[in-house]
C-alpha positions in Angstrom: 25.9 12.4 -28.4 22.4 11.8 -27.0 20.0 15.0 -27.2 16.5 15.8 -26.7 14.6 18.8 -27.7 13.3 21.5 -25.4 11.5 21.9 -23.2 12.3 18.4 -22.0 16.1 18.9 -22.1 15.6 20.6 -18.7 14.0 17.8 -16.9 15.5 14.7 -18.6 18.3 12.4 -17.6 20.1 9.8 -19.8 20.9 6.3 -18.6 19.9 7.0 -15.0 19.8 3.8 -13.0 16.7 3.4 -10.9 16.3 0.9 -8.0 13.3 0.4 -5.7 13.6 1.0 -2.0 15.0 -2.6 -1.3 17.1 -2.7 -4.5 15.5 -6.0 -5.6 14.2 -4.3 -8.8 16.7 -2.4 -10.9 16.4 -0.8 -14.3 18.4 1.7 -16.5 15.8 3.3 -19.0 17.4 5.3 -21.7 15.5 8.5 -20.6 14.3 9.5 -17.1 12.1 12.8 -16.6 11.4 14.8 -13.5 8.4 16.9 -14.5 7.3 19.9 -12.5 3.9 20.7 -14.2 1.1 19.1 -16.2 2.7 20.9 -19.2 5.8 18.9 -18.7 3.8 15.6 -18.6 1.9 16.5 -21.7 5.2 17.2 -23.6 6.6 13.9 -22.3 3.7 11.9 -23.4 3.5 13.5 -26.8 7.3 13.1 -27.5 7.0 9.4 -26.4 4.1 8.6 -28.7 5.9 10.4 -31.6 8.7 7.9 -31.2 6.7 4.9 -30.4 7.9 4.8 -26.8 5.9 3.6 -23.7 5.7 5.9 -20.5 6.1 4.5 -16.9 5.6 6.6 -13.8 7.2 5.9 -10.4 6.8 7.1 -6.9 9.0 6.3 -3.9 9.8 2.7 -5.2 8.3 1.3 -2.0 6.7 -1.7 -4.1 8.7 -4.9 -4.1 7.1 -6.2 -7.3 8.0 -5.2 -10.8 4.8 -3.0 -11.1 6.7 0.2 -11.7 9.8 -1.3 -13.5 10.5 0.3 -16.9 11.9 -1.3 -19.9 15.1 0.0 -21.4 13.2 2.0 -24.3 10.6 3.3 -22.0 10.2 6.9 -20.9 10.5 6.8 -17.1 8.9 9.7 -15.1 9.7 10.5 -11.4 6.9 12.3 -9.8 8.4 13.9 -6.8 8.3 17.6 -7.9 4.5 17.3 -8.1 3.9 17.5 -4.4 1.3 20.3 -3.7 -1.9 19.9 -1.7 -4.9 21.9 -0.4 -8.6 21.9 0.2 -10.8 20.9 -2.6 -14.1 23.0 -2.4 -14.6 24.3 -6.0 -17.6 23.1 -8.1 -19.0 20.6 -5.6 -22.3 19.0 -6.5 -25.2 18.3 -4.1 -23.5 14.7 -3.6 -20.2 16.4 -2.5 -22.0 18.8 -0.2 -24.1 16.2 1.5 -23.2 15.4 5.0 -22.2 12.0 6.2 -24.5 9.6 7.9 -23.4 10.7 11.3 -24.1 14.3 10.4 -20.4 15.3 9.8 -19.6 17.8 7.1 -17.6 16.1 4.2 -14.2 17.2 3.7 -12.1 16.9 0.4 -8.3 17.5 -0.2 -6.5 17.5 -3.6 -3.1 16.2 -3.7 -0.5 16.0 -6.6 0.8 12.6 -7.6 4.2 13.0 -6.1 3.5 14.0 -2.5 4.6 11.5 0.0 1.9 10.2 2.5 4.2 11.6 5.4 4.0 15.0 3.8 0.3 14.8 3.2 -0.4 13.7 6.8 1.4 16.7 8.1 -0.3 19.1 5.8 -3.7 17.6 6.6 -3.0 18.0 10.3 -2.4 21.7 9.9 -5.9 21.9 8.2 -7.4 20.1 11.3 -7.9 16.9 8.9 -6.8 13.4 8.7 -6.7 10.3 6.4 -9.2 7.7 7.6 -6.6 4.9 7.1 -3.1 4.4 5.6 -0.6 1.6 5.3 1.9 0.7 8.0 4.6 2.9 6.2 4.3 6.5 5.0 7.2 7.0 2.7 5.2 6.1 -0.5 3.8 8.7 -2.7 0.0 9.0 -2.9 -0.1 7.9 -6.5 2.2 4.8 -5.8 0.1 3.8 -2.8 -3.1 4.2 -4.8 -1.9 2.3 -7.9 -0.9 -0.9 -6.0 -3.9 -0.9 -3.7 -2.2 -0.1 -0.3 -4.8 -1.1 2.4 -3.7 -0.7 6.0 -6.1 -2.5 8.6 -9.6 -2.0 9.8 -12.6 -3.9 8.4 -14.7 -0.8 8.7 -12.0 1.5 7.4 -11.4 2.4 3.7 -8.2 1.2 1.9 -6.4 3.7 -0.2 -8.2 3.6 -3.5 -11.7 3.9 -1.5 -10.7 7.2 0.0 -10.3 8.7 -3.5 -13.4 10.5 -4.9 -11.7 12.1 -8.0 -8.6 11.3 -10.1 -7.0 13.5 -12.7 -5.1 11.5 -15.5 -2.9 12.8 -18.3 -3.5 10.2 -20.9 -2.7 9.5 -24.6 -2.0 12.5 -26.7 -1.5 14.5 -23.5 -5.2 14.6 -23.0 -6.3 15.6 -19.4 -9.3 13.9 -17.8 -10.9 14.1 -14.4 -12.6 10.8 -13.7 -15.3 10.3 -10.9 -18.0 7.8 -10.1 -21.4 8.3 -11.9 -22.6 10.2 -8.9 -19.5 12.1 -8.4 -18.6 14.9 -6.1 -18.1 17.7 -8.8 -21.0 19.6 -10.5 -20.2 19.4 -14.2 -21.7 22.9 -15.1 -19.9 24.6 -12.4 -16.7 22.8 -13.3 -16.9 23.8 -17.1 -17.7 27.4 -16.1 -14.7 27.6 -13.8 -12.3 26.4 -16.5 -13.8 27.9 -19.6 -10.7 30.3 -20.0 -8.1 27.8 -19.1 -5.4 27.3 -21.8 -5.2 23.5 -21.3 -8.6 22.0 -21.1 -9.7 19.3 -18.5 -12.6 17.0 -19.3 -14.7 15.8 -16.5 -16.0 12.3 -16.8 -18.4 10.7 -14.4 -18.8 7.1 -15.1 -18.5 4.1 -12.7 -16.8 1.7 -15.0 -14.1 4.3 -16.0 -13.5 5.6 -12.4 -13.3 2.2 -10.8 -10.8 1.0 -13.4 -8.4 3.8 -13.2 -8.5 4.3 -9.4 -6.4 1.1 -9.2 -4.8 1.1 -12.6 -1.3 -0.3 -12.0 -0.1 2.8 -14.0 -1.4 1.3 -17.2 -4.0 4.0 -18.2 -2.1 7.2 -18.1 -0.1 9.2 -15.6 -1.8 10.4 -12.4 -1.5 14.0 -11.9 -3.9 14.8 -9.1 -6.2 13.0 -6.6 -9.0 14.3 -4.5 -9.4 12.4 -1.2 -12.3 12.4 1.2 -10.9 12.9 4.6 -12.2 13.3 8.1 -11.6 15.9 11.0 -8.4 14.9 12.7 -8.7 12.5 15.5 -6.8 10.6 18.2 -6.1 6.8 18.4 -5.6 4.9 21.5 -3.4 1.9 20.9 -2.6 -1.2 23.0 0.3 -3.5 21.9 0.7 -6.6 23.9 2.2 -10.2 23.3 0.4 -13.4 23.7 0.8 -17.0 23.2 -0.6 -18.3 19.8 -1.9 -21.8 21.0 -3.3 -21.0 24.4 -4.5 -17.3 23.9 -5.0 -16.0 20.4 -5.9 -19.2 18.5 -8.8 -20.1 20.9 -10.2 -16.5 20.5 -10.2 -17.0 16.7 -12.0 -20.2 17.0 -14.6 -19.3 19.6 -15.8 -16.1 18.0 -14.3 -13.6 20.5 -11.8 -12.3 18.1 -14.5 -11.6 15.5 -16.2 -9.4 18.0 -12.9 -7.4 18.5 -12.3 -6.9 14.7 -15.9 -6.1 13.7 -17.5 -4.5 16.8 -15.1 -3.4 19.5 -12.1 -1.8 17.7 -11.5 0.4 14.7 -8.1 -1.2 13.8 -7.0 -4.8 14.7 -3.9 -6.7 13.6 -1.5 -9.3 15.0 2.0 -10.7 14.1 2.8 -14.4 14.8 6.4 -15.9 15.2 6.3 -18.8 12.8 8.7 -20.7 15.2 8.3 -21.9 18.7 10.8 -20.7 21.2 11.4 -21.3 24.9 9.4 -18.8 27.0 10.9 -18.6 30.4 7.8 -17.2 32.1 5.6 -20.0 31.1 8.6 -22.5 31.2 7.6 -24.1 27.9 7.9 -23.8 24.1 5.5 -21.2 22.8 4.7 -19.3 19.5 4.7 -15.7 20.7 2.4 -13.1 18.9 2.2 -9.4 19.0 -1.5 -8.2 19.3 -2.5 -4.7 18.4 -5.8 -3.0 18.9 -6.6 0.7 18.1 -9.7 2.7 18.7 -10.6 6.2 17.3 -11.4 9.2 19.5 -12.8 12.5 18.4 -10.3 15.5 18.6 -12.2 17.1 21.5 -12.5 13.8 23.3 -9.0 12.7 23.8 -8.9 9.6 25.8 -7.3 9.9 29.3 -3.7 8.8 29.7 -0.9 9.3 32.4 2.7 10.2 31.9 5.1 10.6 29.2 5.2 6.9 28.3 1.4 7.0 27.3 2.1 9.9 24.9 5.0 8.1 23.2 5.5 4.8 21.5 7.9 2.1 22.9 11.2 3.8 22.5 13.2 0.4 22.2 11.0 -0.4 19.2 11.4 3.1 17.8 15.2 2.8 17.9 15.1 -0.6 16.3 12.8 0.5 13.5 14.5 3.8 12.7 18.2 3.1 13.2 19.6 1.8 10.2 22.7 0.6 11.9 20.6 -1.6 14.0 18.8 -3.3 11.1 22.3 -3.7 9.4 23.6 -5.5 12.4 20.5 -7.8 12.7 21.0 -8.8 9.0 24.8 -9.4 9.5 24.0 -11.4 12.7 21.5 -13.6 10.8 23.9 -14.1 7.9 26.4 -15.3 10.3 23.9 -17.6 12.2 20.6 -18.1 10.5 19.3 -20.4 13.2 19.1 -17.3 15.4 16.0 -16.2 13.5 13.3 -17.5 15.9 14.9 -15.7 18.9 15.5 -12.4 16.8 11.7 -12.5 16.0 10.9 -13.0 19.7 12.9 -10.1 20.6 11.2 -7.8 18.0 7.8 -8.9 19.4 8.7 -8.2 22.9 10.7 -4.9 22.2 7.6 -3.3 20.3 5.0 -4.1 23.0 3.3 -1.1 24.3 0.5 -1.2 27.1 -0.8 2.3 26.0 0.0 4.8 23.4 -2.3 7.6 22.6 -1.4 10.0 19.6 -2.5 11.7 16.4 -4.1 9.2 14.1 -1.2 9.1 11.4 1.4 8.7 14.2 -0.3 5.7 15.5 -1.3 4.1 12.2 2.5 4.3 11.2 3.7 0.9 12.3 7.1 0.6 10.7 10.5 2.5 10.6 12.7 4.1 8.1 15.4 1.2 8.6 12.9 -1.3 7.1 12.6 0.9 4.0 16.0 -0.5 3.0 15.9 -4.1 4.4 12.2 -5.0 4.6 10.6 -7.0 1.6 7.5 -9.3 1.6 4.9 -11.3 -0.1 1.4 -10.7 1.1 -1.8 -12.7 0.3 -5.5 -11.9 0.7 -8.3 -14.3 1.7 -12.1 -14.2 2.4 -12.6 -13.2 6.1 -13.0 -16.6 7.9 -11.4 -16.7 11.3 -11.4 -20.5 11.6 -9.8 -20.7 8.1 -7.2 -18.2 9.3 -6.2 -20.6 12.0 -5.5 -23.2 9.3 -3.5 -20.7 7.3 -1.3 -19.7 10.1 -0.8 -23.1 11.5 -0.1 -24.4 7.9 2.3 -21.6 7.1 4.2 -22.4 10.4 4.5 -26.1 9.4 5.5 -25.0 5.8 8.3 -22.7 7.3 9.4 -25.5 9.6 9.8 -27.8 6.7 11.8 -25.0 4.8 14.1 -24.9 7.8 14.5 -28.8 8.1 14.8 -29.6 4.4 16.5 -26.6 3.0 18.1 -24.8 5.9 16.0 -21.6 5.1 14.4 -19.3 7.7 11.6 -16.8 7.7 13.4 -13.8 9.3 10.4 -11.9 10.5 7.0 -12.4 12.1 3.9 -13.0 10.0 1.5 -10.0 10.2 -2.2 -10.3 9.8 -4.6 -7.5 8.9 -8.3 -7.1 8.1 -9.5 -4.9 5.1 -12.9 -3.5 4.1 -14.6 -4.4 0.8 -13.5 -2.2 -2.1 -15.3 -0.9 -5.3 -12.0 -0.7 -7.3 -12.2 -3.4 -10.0 -8.6 -4.6 -9.5 -8.8 -4.6 -5.6 -8.8 -8.2 -4.2 -11.3 -6.9 -1.8 -13.7 -6.2 -4.6 -15.8 -9.4 -3.8 -15.9 -8.7 0.0 -13.8 -7.8 3.1 -10.5 -9.7 3.3 -7.9 -10.8 5.7 -4.4 -10.2 4.5 -1.5 -12.4 5.6 2.0 -11.1 5.0 5.3 -12.8 5.0 8.0 -10.1 5.4 11.8 -10.9 5.4 15.0 -9.2 5.2 16.2 -8.4 1.8 19.9 -9.0 2.4 19.7 -12.3 4.3 21.0 -15.3 2.6 18.2 -17.5 1.3 15.7 -14.7 1.2 14.7 -15.2 -2.5 14.4 -19.1 -2.1 12.1 -19.0 1.0 9.9 -16.4 -0.6 9.4 -18.4 -3.7 8.6 -21.6 -1.7 6.2 -19.6 0.5 4.4 -18.0 -2.5 3.9 -21.5 -4.1 2.6 -22.9 -0.9 0.2 -20.1 -0.1 -1.2 -19.9 -3.6 -1.5 -23.6 -4.3 -2.6 -24.8 -0.8 -4.7 -21.9 0.5 -5.6 -20.1 -2.8 -4.0 -16.9 -1.4 -4.2 -13.8 -3.8 -0.9 -11.9 -3.9 -0.7 -8.2 -3.3 0.0 -6.1 -6.5 3.0 -4.2 -4.8 4.7 -7.1 -3.2 6.7 -10.0 -4.4 4.2 -11.9 -6.7 6.2 -13.3 -9.6 4.8 -16.8 -9.0 1.4 -15.9 -10.6 3.1 -14.4 -13.8 1.1 -15.8 -16.7 -1.6 -17.3 -14.6 -4.6 -15.8 -16.6 -7.0 -18.1 -15.1 -5.9 -17.2 -11.7 -6.6 -13.5 -12.4 -10.0 -14.2 -13.9 -10.9 -16.3 -11.0 -10.1 -13.8 -8.3 -10.8 -10.5 -10.1 -14.2 -10.9 -11.6 -14.0 -7.4 -13.1 -10.6 -7.8 -14.8 -12.1 -8.2 -18.3 -13.9 -5.0 -17.9 -10.7 -3.4 -16.5 -8.9 -4.5 -19.7 -11.6 -3.0 -22.0 -11.2 0.2 -20.2 -7.5 0.1 -20.5 -7.7 -0.5 -24.2 -10.2 2.3 -24.5 -8.1 4.9 -22.6 -4.8 3.8 -24.0 -5.3 2.5 -27.6 -1.7 3.1 -28.5 -0.4 1.1 -25.8 1.6 4.2 -24.4 1.1 3.1 -20.7 1.3 -0.6 -21.2 3.9 -2.2 -19.0 5.7 -5.5 -19.0 4.3 -6.2 -15.5 0.6 -5.8 -16.8 1.5 -8.1 -19.7 2.9 -10.8 -17.3 -0.1 -10.6 -15.2 -2.2 -11.4 -18.2 -4.0 -8.0 -18.1 -3.1 -6.8 -21.5 
């Protein structure tokens, strides 16, 4: 009979099968833990190291890649019980107390690793605060979103790692370290004075190369215990969702410079979604490639933009039902499996049903662009590119031709539109945005539709080889396993990241098979 010594016996589970949200990644580690305190995490790490085991942490399992997957002998740690948050005001340095360029006071919030973004948003709202950006989904834990580089959209808005100002890691031997940039927000003398009587010591380390390595660490440098985010006073967002034709409307705007002004000057958040297939559009009486076009603009809390009627205060109800009713997504999957050639029309319907001329709401309610039904069925590969709007036209046109060939030659269909987003430059060493702002092109599909795996593999091969796209860490990316030269080419600080990883984890306690496959050992 399997046993484990106290105190771990109260938080441990034997042979518990774990699946990510879409069930495309599955594992059964020998031991799974659900810690509720830093003392629990310390005990888990120390016990693992005494037995030569590795330790892997997981959040909500929203990643489609194998980034969080444990091996059979790994200690697996689910972080959900660590879900507290509150204002961070202690021991702030002059840098932390300094106002922003626009004169606004800086606000900091600490959140434990297992809190979901959805819960953090609600807690921030009660404090009169809000995140500056988020991904299209809010079910992830903050540590999971951070560790895989969740980005959202907005070329002047920070991605998840760039909202973090401090990160508490429990590393080898159970040592607790708070990492910050060299000019961090915490005053070291005040920090040490406040903790001089603590039973468990926390070391404050302020060094750029350490912080910008661990802040996007793929879980390979220790277990994240707590994060400090810089946030803003809560704000409104005004959103317009329309649908346009790719060839006659959106494509010319990308080529003539008008779209660049929308992204970089006029709006705070811009994105669009393209149907990769042409369908007959009755209104125009011709074959068109329909696109959903979304623009969003921030407004201060006391300057809510004018809107009229209930419809402007709520998002399109038909899109809401489709995105949140699991029965609806199940019916779509079943329908496509019966007749996969119906995919182009299904994508068109999704674009039309989610259009919304005007929606004004709290920031996090507008930035949320998905639905709970897609947590089960939605899966994707996503790729980043240097911002070049003319090149983007080539990528979209080329991808559409590629998907048409998949249909003609293999009978395979992309079952969703192709979203495009724009992301600010990042300081995190393993961010694809480290070298500059990027545009992200996503290829989502439905997990349970026949042929899903094959078309995703063909698309990865096409985008990487033809357009030099860089796959997202948290999405399907197995095509670049073992491509060390690819990683070195696109991540100029990857060697420094590896040095830091070896420095912080000399025993290999937090090394994962995913990190090894990516050539980041």
